[in-house]
N, C-alpha and C positions, 0 to 999 in steps of 0.2 A: 584968553584963555592963555599962560604963558607957558613955555616950554621949556625944559629944563638945558641948558648946556651943554653942549658936547664933551662928553668927558674925556680924558686919557688914561688909560689905566697903566699903574707903573709895573715894571716887570715883577718887583715883587708882589704886588699886588693878585698879578697873573696866577703865578705861584703858587700862592696861598691860595686862590681858590682852586687851582685844580688839586692842590693836594686834599683837600675839603674834597671833593668829588670821587676824587678816589679811592678815599677811604671808604666811602658809602655808607657813613653812619647816620647821614640825615639825604632825604629826597632832592629831586632837582627844583622844584619847588619852594621848598625849606631855604635852601643854599639862594637860590635866586633873591629871594625876602632879606633872608642875612646880609649879603653883600649888596644889594640895590643893584643888582643886572638883571638881565631878561635871562631866563630858561635856556633860551637857543645858544646867547652868548656862552655859557656855561659847556654845553656840548660840545661845540665848535675847540 
């Protein structure tokens, strides 16, 4: 089993995810799947 290499997210990517979370149009799990990050990363 190979692990995905650690990814560094740009500030623009983080802002895009944060704005999507604030809008509240999708659930955290839907956003996590869309942006391919863990739901805990979105809440942080």
